[in-house]
C-alpha positions in Angstrom: -21.9 -24.6 34.0 -24.0 -22.5 31.6 -24.8 -23.6 28.0 -26.6 -21.2 25.6 -27.3 -21.1 21.9 -27.0 -18.0 19.8 -28.9 -18.3 16.5 -27.0 -16.7 13.6 -29.7 -17.4 11.0 -32.1 -20.2 10.2 -29.3 -22.6 9.3 -26.4 -21.6 11.6 -25.9 -21.1 15.3 -23.1 -21.0 18.0 -23.4 -23.0 21.2 -21.5 -21.4 24.1 -20.4 -23.4 27.1 -19.2 -21.6 30.2 -17.3 -23.6 32.9 -16.1 -22.5 36.3 -13.7 -24.4 38.6 -16.5 -26.0 40.6 -17.7 -27.8 37.4 -14.6 -29.9 36.9 -12.4 -29.6 40.1 -13.9 -32.7 41.9 -13.1 -34.9 39.0 -9.6 -33.4 38.5 -8.9 -34.0 42.2 -10.0 -37.6 42.0 -7.7 -38.4 39.0 -4.8 -36.5 40.7 -5.2 -38.8 43.8 -5.2 -41.9 41.5 -2.0 -40.7 40.0 -0.5 -40.0 43.4 -1.4 -43.5 44.6 0.3 -45.1 41.5 3.3 -42.8 41.2 6.6 -44.5 41.6 9.2 -41.7 42.1 12.7 -42.3 43.6 13.0 -40.9 47.2 9.3 -41.2 48.0 7.2 -44.1 49.2 4.4 -45.2 46.8 1.4 -43.1 47.6 3.3 -40.5 49.5 4.6 -38.3 46.7 3.7 -34.6 47.5 0.5 -33.5 45.7 2.3 -30.4 44.6 4.8 -32.5 42.7 2.0 -34.5 41.1 0.2 -31.3 40.1 3.4 -29.9 38.6 4.0 -33.1 36.6 0.5 -34.0 35.3 -1.9 -31.4 36.7 -2.4 -29.3 33.5 -2.9 -32.4 31.3 -5.5 -33.8 33.7 -7.4 -30.5 33.7 -7.4 -30.5 29.9 -8.6 -34.2 29.7 -11.3 -33.8 32.3 -12.6 -30.6 30.8 -12.7 -32.2 27.3 -14.7 -35.1 28.7 -17.1 -32.8 30.5 -17.5 -30.7 27.3 -18.3 -33.7 25.2 -20.9 -35.1 27.6 -22.5 -31.8 28.4 -22.7 -30.7 24.7 -24.3 -34.0 23.7 -26.8 -33.8 26.5 -27.7 -30.2 25.6 -28.2 -31.1 22.0 -30.5 -34.1 23.0 -32.4 -32.1 25.7 -33.0 -29.2 23.4 -33.9 -31.5 20.5 -31.6 -29.7 18.1 -31.6 -31.1 14.6 -28.0 -30.7 13.5 -26.2 -31.5 10.3 -22.7 -32.8 10.9 -21.3 -32.3 14.4 -20.3 -29.2 16.4 -17.1 -27.5 15.3 -15.0 -25.8 18.0 -14.0 -22.2 17.3 -10.3 -23.0 17.6 -9.0 -19.5 17.2 -10.6 -18.6 20.6 -9.7 -21.9 22.3 -6.0 -21.4 21.3 -6.0 -18.2 23.4 -6.7 -20.3 26.6 -4.0 -20.3 29.3 -4.4 -23.7 30.8 -1.7 -23.0 33.4 -3.5 -20.1 35.1 -7.1 -20.0 34.1 -9.8 -21.5 36.3 -12.9 -20.3 34.4 -13.4 -21.1 30.7 -15.6 -20.3 27.8 -15.9 -22.6 24.7 -17.8 -21.8 21.5 -19.0 -24.3 18.9 -20.4 -23.6 15.4 -23.3 -25.8 14.5 -25.2 -26.3 11.2 -29.0 -26.6 11.7 -31.1 -28.9 9.5 -33.6 -27.0 7.3 -37.3 -27.0 8.2 -39.7 -28.1 5.4 -42.7 -30.4 4.7 -43.1 -32.9 1.9 -46.5 -33.0 0.2 -46.8 -36.2 -1.8 -50.3 -35.1 -2.9 -48.8 -32.2 -4.9 -48.7 -32.2 -8.6 -45.2 -33.1 -9.9 -46.0 -34.1 -13.5 -44.3 -37.4 -13.3 -44.4 -40.2 -15.9 -43.9 -43.9 -15.0 -42.7 -45.7 -18.0 -43.8 -49.2 -18.9 -41.1 -50.6 -21.2 -42.4 -52.9 -23.9 -40.4 -56.1 -24.5 -40.0 -56.4 -28.2 -39.5 -59.7 -30.1 -36.1 -58.4 -31.3 -35.1 -57.9 -27.7 -36.1 -61.4 -26.8 -34.2 -62.8 -29.9 -31.1 -60.8 -29.0 -31.2 -62.1 -25.5 -31.5 -65.7 -26.7 -28.6 -65.1 -29.1 -26.5 -63.8 -26.3 -27.4 -66.7 -24.0 -26.6 -69.2 -26.8 -23.1 -67.6 -27.2 -22.6 -67.6 -23.4 -23.2 -71.4 -23.3 -21.5 -71.9 -26.7 -18.1 -73.4 -27.5 -14.8 -71.6 -28.5 -13.0 -72.3 -31.7 -9.9 -70.8 -33.3 -10.4 -70.2 -37.1 -7.6 -69.2 -39.3 -9.3 -66.0 -40.6 -11.3 -63.5 -38.6 -14.9 -62.6 -39.4 -17.0 -59.7 -38.2 -18.3 -61.5 -35.0 -14.9 -62.8 -33.9 -12.4 -61.7 -31.3 -8.7 -61.2 -31.8 -6.3 -62.2 -29.1 -2.9 -60.4 -29.4 -0.5 -58.0 -28.0 -0.3 -54.2 -27.9 3.3 -52.8 -28.0 4.2 -49.2 -27.6 6.2 -47.6 -30.5 8.8 -44.9 -30.4 9.1 -41.8 -32.6 10.7 -43.9 -35.4 7.9 -46.5 -35.5 9.9 -49.2 -33.8 8.9 -51.0 -30.6 9.9 -48.7 -27.6 12.3 -50.3 -25.2 10.7 -50.5 -21.8 7.4 -49.3 -23.2 3.9 -50.6 -22.7 3.4 -54.3 -23.7 0.2 -56.0 -22.9 -1.8 -59.0 -24.3 -5.5 -58.5 -24.7 -8.6 -59.4 -26.6 -10.0 -57.0 -29.2 -13.7 -57.6 -30.1 -14.0 -56.6 -33.8 -17.6 -55.3 -33.5 -16.6 -53.0 -30.6 -13.9 -51.1 -32.5 -15.2 -47.6 -32.9 -13.5 -46.7 -36.2 -15.5 -48.2 -39.0 -12.6 -48.3 -41.5 -10.3 -49.9 -38.9 -13.1 -52.4 -38.0 -13.3 -53.4 -41.7 -9.6 -53.8 -41.9 -9.6 -56.3 -39.0 -12.0 -58.6 -40.8 -9.9 -61.2 -42.5 -7.0 -60.9 -40.0 -4.8 -64.0 -39.5 -2.3 -65.0 -36.8 0.9 -62.9 -37.0 -0.8 -60.0 -38.8 0.1 -56.6 -37.4 -2.0 -53.4 -37.3 -1.3 -49.8 -36.2 -4.1 -49.9 -33.8 -5.1 -47.0 -31.6 -6.0 -48.5 -28.2 -8.5 -45.7 -27.7 -10.5 -47.1 -30.6 -11.0 -50.7 -29.2 -14.2 -49.6 -27.4 -16.2 -46.4 -26.7 -15.6 -46.9 -22.9 -12.4 -45.6 -21.3 -12.3 -48.5 -18.8 -12.1 -51.0 -21.7 -9.4 -48.9 -23.5 -7.3 -48.7 -20.3 -7.7 -52.5 -19.7 -6.5 -53.2 -23.3 -3.1 -51.6 -22.3 -3.1 -52.9 -18.7 -3.1 -49.3 -17.2 -5.6 -47.3 -15.2 -7.9 -44.6 -16.8 -5.8 -41.7 -15.3 -2.6 -43.1 -17.0 -4.5 -43.7 -20.3 -5.3 -40.0 -20.5 -1.6 -39.2 -20.5 -0.6 -41.6 -23.3 0.1 -40.1 -26.7 2.3 -42.9 -28.2 1.3 -45.0 -31.2 0.9 -48.8 -30.8 1.3 -51.9 -32.9 -1.1 -54.7 -32.4 0.0 -58.2 -33.3 -2.6 -60.9 -33.7 -1.7 -64.2 -32.0 -4.9 -66.1 -32.6 -8.6 -65.7 -33.5 -11.4 -66.7 -31.1 -14.8 -67.6 -32.4 -17.8 -68.5 -30.3 -20.0 -71.2 -31.8 -23.4 -70.6 -30.2 -25.1 -73.5 -28.4 -28.1 -75.0 -30.1 -31.6 -73.8 -29.0 -32.7 -77.1 -27.5 -33.7 -78.8 -24.2 -30.1 -78.9 -23.1 -29.8 -75.1 -23.3 -33.2 -74.6 -21.6 -32.1 -76.8 -18.7 -28.8 -75.0 -18.3 -30.5 -71.6 -18.2 -33.6 -72.2 -16.1 -33.0 -75.6 -14.5 -34.1 -79.1 -15.5 -37.5 -79.3 -17.2 -38.6 -75.8 -16.1 -39.0 -74.9 -19.8 -40.0 -77.7 -22.2 -39.9 -76.1 -25.7 -38.8 -73.0 -27.6 -42.1 -71.3 -27.2 -41.9 -71.6 -23.4 -38.3 -70.5 -23.5 -39.2 -67.3 -25.4 -42.0 -66.6 -23.0 -39.7 -67.1 -20.0 -37.1 -64.8 -21.5 -39.7 -62.2 -22.2 -40.8 -62.4 -18.6 -37.3 -62.1 -17.2 -36.6 -59.2 -19.5 -39.8 -57.5 -18.4 -38.7 -57.8 -14.8 -35.4 -56.2 -15.6 -36.9 -53.4 -17.6 -39.4 -52.8 -14.8 -36.4 -52.3 -12.4 -34.9 -49.9 -15.0 -38.2 -48.0 -15.2 -38.4 -47.7 -11.4 -34.8 -46.5 -11.2 -35.7 -43.7 -13.6 -38.9 -42.9 -11.7 -37.0 -42.6 -8.5 -34.5 -40.2 -10.1 -37.3 -38.1 -11.5 -39.1 -38.0 -8.2 -36.0 -36.8 -6.5 -35.4 -34.1 -9.1 -39.0 -32.9 -9.0 -39.4 -32.8 -5.2 -36.0 -31.1 -4.6 -36.9 -28.6 -7.3 -40.2 -27.8 -5.6 -38.8 -27.6 -2.1 -35.8 -25.5 -2.8 -34.0 -26.7 0.4 -31.2 -24.6 1.6 -28.2 -25.9 3.6 -25.6 -24.3 5.9 -23.1 -24.7 3.0 -20.1 -23.0 4.4 -20.4 -24.8 7.7 -20.7 -28.1 6.0 -17.7 -27.5 3.8 -15.6 -26.7 7.0 -17.1 -29.8 8.7 -16.2 -32.1 5.8 -12.5 -30.9 5.9 -12.4 -31.2 9.7 -14.0 -34.6 10.0 -12.4 -36.4 7.0 -10.1 -39.2 8.0 -7.6 -38.3 5.2 -6.5 -34.8 4.4 -8.8 -33.1 1.9 -8.2 -29.7 0.2 -10.7 -26.9 0.0 -10.5 -27.2 -3.8 -11.5 -30.9 -3.7 -14.4 -30.1 -1.4 -15.6 -27.3 -3.7 -15.5 -29.6 -6.7 -17.5 -32.4 -5.0 -19.8 -30.4 -2.8 -22.7 -29.9 -5.3 -23.2 -33.7 -5.5 -22.7 -34.1 -1.8 -25.3 -31.4 -1.0 -27.9 -32.9 -3.4 -27.4 -36.3 -1.8 -27.8 -34.8 1.7 -30.9 -32.9 0.7 -32.5 -36.1 -0.6 -31.5 -38.0 2.5 -33.3 -35.3 4.6 -36.4 -35.5 2.4 -36.6 -39.3 2.6 -36.0 -39.4 6.3 -38.9 -36.9 6.7 -41.1 -39.1 4.4 -40.2 -42.2 6.4 -41.1 -40.5 9.7 -44.3 -38.9 8.5 -45.6 -42.2 7.1 -44.3 -44.4 9.9 -42.3 -46.6 7.6 -40.4 -49.4 9.5 -38.3 -52.3 8.5 -38.7 -55.1 11.1 -36.0 -57.7 11.9 -38.2 -60.6 10.8 -38.8 -58.9 7.4 -35.1 -58.4 6.9 -34.4 -62.2 7.5 -37.2 -63.1 5.0 -35.9 -60.6 2.5 -32.3 -61.9 2.8 -33.6 -65.5 2.4 -35.2 -64.4 -0.8 -32.0 -62.9 -2.1 -30.1 -66.0 -1.2 -32.6 -68.3 -2.9 -32.5 -66.1 -6.0 -28.7 -66.2 -6.1 -28.6 -70.0 -5.6 -31.2 -70.5 -8.4 -29.2 -68.3 -10.7 -26.1 -70.5 -10.1 -28.1 -73.7 -10.7 -27.7 -74.8 -7.1 -30.4 -76.7 -5.2 -32.3 -74.7 -2.6 -31.6 -75.5 1.0 -34.5 -76.3 3.3 -36.1 -73.4 5.1 -34.2 -73.9 8.3 -30.8 -73.9 6.6 -31.8 -70.9 4.5 -32.8 -69.0 7.7 -29.5 -69.8 9.4 -27.6 -68.7 6.4 -29.5 -65.4 6.2 -28.9 -64.7 9.9 -25.1 -65.3 9.4 -25.1 -62.9 6.4 -26.9 -60.2 8.6 -24.2 -60.5 11.3 -22.0 -58.6 8.9 -22.7 -54.9 9.7 -22.1 -53.7 6.1 -24.2 -56.4 4.5 -27.0 -55.8 7.1 -26.9 -52.0 6.4 -27.1 -52.6 2.7 -30.1 -54.9 3.0 -31.9 -52.5 5.3 -31.3 -49.7 2.8 -32.7 -51.9 0.0 -35.8 -52.6 2.0 -36.4 -49.0 2.9 -36.0 -48.1 -0.8 -38.5 -50.8 -1.8 -41.1 -49.5 0.8 -40.5 -45.9 -0.3 -41.1 -46.9 -3.9 -44.3 -48.6 -3.0 -45.4 -45.4 -1.2 -44.5 -43.2 -4.1 -46.4 -45.3 -6.6 -49.5 -45.3 -4.3 -49.3 -41.6 -3.3 -48.0 -39.6 -6.2 -50.1 -38.8 -9.2 -48.2 -40.8 -11.9 -48.9 -40.8 -15.6 -48.3 -44.3 -17.0 -46.7 -44.3 -20.4 -45.8 -47.2 -22.6 -42.4 -46.9 -24.4 -40.0 -49.0 -26.4 -36.7 -50.0 -24.9 -34.8 -48.0 -27.5 -36.8 -44.8 -26.8 -36.5 -45.4 -23.0 -32.7 -45.6 -23.3 -32.6 -42.4 -25.4 -34.4 -40.7 -22.5 -31.9 -42.0 -20.0 -28.8 -41.0 -21.9 -30.3 -37.7 -22.9 -30.8 -37.0 -19.2 -27.2 -38.0 -18.4 
């Protein structure tokens, strides 16, 4: 056997595997003997079927199977021994393999296209002009959160007349070209939040609505989000885009939320019994919680900015055409070239960043140890239980629960990724030259949406 690599360019190569009969014949003969010993053919005693007949029946299939096994093992060993850093997996050059005559050939040559990982170094000491935002928690943000909490723990009533803050429960019915209800058309009951209606004139007309009132209401105006619009009609977003019919909305009842009083009962429901003892402490606790959430938002933007700046500086190239072919060949479900082309830009960006972070992890010897994962999972469980108002288990029970969670491969993989993300963020904050900038929540959100 002879295996060689022909470099096409810095990102592409062809691995050539040459086999002669001595490389595979011993294994083929062994399998043929096993078949002969097991063969049950009329007119012959078991184990005494002529080898010529066995070869005629299964010989070619066995040669193909054994050569494929040998190729797989040898190719993987070669890649490991040569320390080849590949993207995807080798793709056989099928146009050449299809010319093989398995019946008569004894020597074979197989070629595999491979994509090589790009070579680069990441310098975290370089100047990237990055800003790390510190989002201020404004009094109005605290008050809005408290108002939302009071509504969440409030009671529902059903007034006769709708006001601006109310919700309408009713039914959308599709109309035909003459303005009558379409037979077999869309009919779906849903809630319309008056404040969420995007058309200001329509919103004003809904104030004062009563049960049995009807409105020519465009379902695409119940919210700015397509997912909400589709849900209002009980269809998916793709179907929503095809709908051109008009709709009638009939109000069945009005729902009003009466907010809970800002008192000790509410404090206990939100944070647990006697954790907060008065309104001042409640506001301080809310501000603290909001601050944590905003800090997470700021870190998320920082990570996106770091990714953009580093990739922009490195200008990493990929074996794009190879990867597109590999995606089509390795995908479990059939995928078209057009679909690959439309999604490839985002795939390539994600792959480049994965390569960058893997290099950073290796260069800085970042590790996530099993004991750390268990402790981190315990923290997640404790946080979840506290949020649900459940008593915390003792440490031994919490450890057992965490270990059971980590037995699920997908859960374990997600938690490991979260921990690597956390350690990488710590590294970025300590290594990169970041300019801290204080900003209001409104201005921060403007930045985020402008970027999108």
